[in-house]
N, C-alpha and C positions, 0 to 999 in steps of 0.2 A: 102134429104136424100142421102146418099152414098150407097155402094152395101148392099143389104139384105143378111143374112146368115140364117140358120136353126132355131137359137135361136129367131129372128124375127117373124118366121112362128108360134113358140110356144107361144110367147108371145100374137101375134095377136088372134091366137084361144082362149087363156084364157080371152083375153079383151071382146070378142066376147060373149064367154059362161058365163063369169062372170064379166059382167062390173060394178059390185058392188066392186070389188077387185082392189085394186092397184098392177098389175101385172108387172110393170116397173123394179122393182128390179131383177125378174127373168131373165132380159136381163144382168145383170152384174153377178151373182152368176152363170149362165149358161154358161156364156162365160169362166170364170175362172176356172168352173170344166172341161169344154172342152178343155182349153189350156194346163191344168196340164200334161196330159199324151204327148201330142204334144210336149211339151217344154221337157219333160224328154227323150223322144225318141232323140231328136236333141241334148240334152247335152249329151247322154249315147254315141253318136256316136262319139262324140270327145275324150271322156275320154278312150273308147274303143281302139281308134287308138294309145294310148298309153300305152296299156296293163293294163288299170284301170278300174273299176267301178265308181260310185259316191261315194259310202262309203271310198274307198282307196284313191280318189282323195281329199275328204275332209279331211281325216288324213293328206297328204302331205301337203295340202294347208295350214292347221292350223299352221303345223311345220312351214312351209315356211315363213308365214306371221308374225310369232312371232320373227322373225329377229335372227340374228347371236347369238349364235351358232345352232340355229334351233332345239331347244330340249324343252320339256314341259313333265310334269308328266302323266300318264294317267287321273288322275283326271282332270288336267287342258286341256288336250284333249275333256274330255268328256262335260266340260262346253264350250268350244268354239265352240263344233260341236253341242251343245245341244242334245246329247244322253245319253243313260244310261251308267255307267261303264263297264257292260256286253258287251254292243255294241262295246266298244272301244277295249276291249280284242279281240274279233273275228276279228276285222280290223286289229288290229296289229300283229296277229299270220300270215295272209295272207301277208301283207307287208313284214314283216320279212323275211318270206319264200321266197318271190321275190327278197329279198336283198335291198329293198328301205328304210328301217328303221332299227334301231339297238336298242335293250332294254339293258339298262345296270343297275346293282344293286349297290347301294351304300356300299362302303366298311365298313361303320360305322353302317349301319341298311338295311339288305338285304331285309327289306319289302318297302323300298324306291327305286323306278324304274324311269329311267329317258328314255324317248323315244327320238331318234333323227334321223335327216335324214341321210343316208349315201350318199357319193358322187353322186352315180346312181339316188339316190332317189331325190337329188337336182336337178341334171340334167334333171330327167323326169319331175317333177312338174313345173320346169322353163319352159320347151317346153309345157306342157299341159296346164297351165295358160295361155299361150300367144294364143294357139289356144283357148281356151276356151273364153276367151276376144274378139277374133275376131269372134268367133262363136256367142256370144250374142250381138255383135255390129252390124252383120249381122241382126240377128233375130228383132232387134229393129230399123234398120235403116229407117224403114215408119216414125217414129216420129223424130222431130226436136229436139234439145238440151233443148230447153225451154218445148216442150211436154213431154219429159222424165222426165224432173224436176217435173212437175206437176204428172204425173204417179206415180212417186216414193212417193211424199207426199202423195197422196191419198191411194196408196196401204199399206204404212206404218201406215196411220190412221186406215185403215179397220183390218190391222193385230193386232195392238193394242187393237183395239176396241173387237176384237173377241178373245182376250185371249194371244195373243202374248207377250212374255215378253218384257220389256222395258229394253234394254241392259245398263248394268252400264257405265259408261264413262272409258274406257280403256286407255285413254291419246294418242289415236291414230288421227292423223289429219283426217278430213274428206277429202275424195277424190273422183273423179269420176270411180274409180276402178271397174273393174267387180267383181261380186259376188263369 
């Protein structure tokens, strides 16, 4: 066995106290639970260096990965980011105030809004996503490419099994790009 962590201690205690139960799954769920805030902090540090928080980065990244002309409707953004339309509205207001996105109303129907990256928003998101990818690669550098592939497959299965949505085919080729 490799190094032990606190989760190993907890699992061993349960195995001792309740040998009738299979507590091995606690080793997986416990580590995922403990990793979440650690990873959030490491990702937030990178976004903050670019004047962004995760929700802001999420909007800019959704627009950027949609391709030129880097524009979507608020509904398309909500679907892309898997959030409610109300959450999108709050995010857009902050980013518009920062000059990173622009909202334009259709001349034929004022209810139709298009959100697009400004030149400054494009520059910021390109810089931030490059740093984000480097950060994620550093975090996962303990794994070989093959181990990362296995981990991705295992986590995808877990996410789908626990109620994560299966994404429709959006016609984008799969890649090893960071999330």
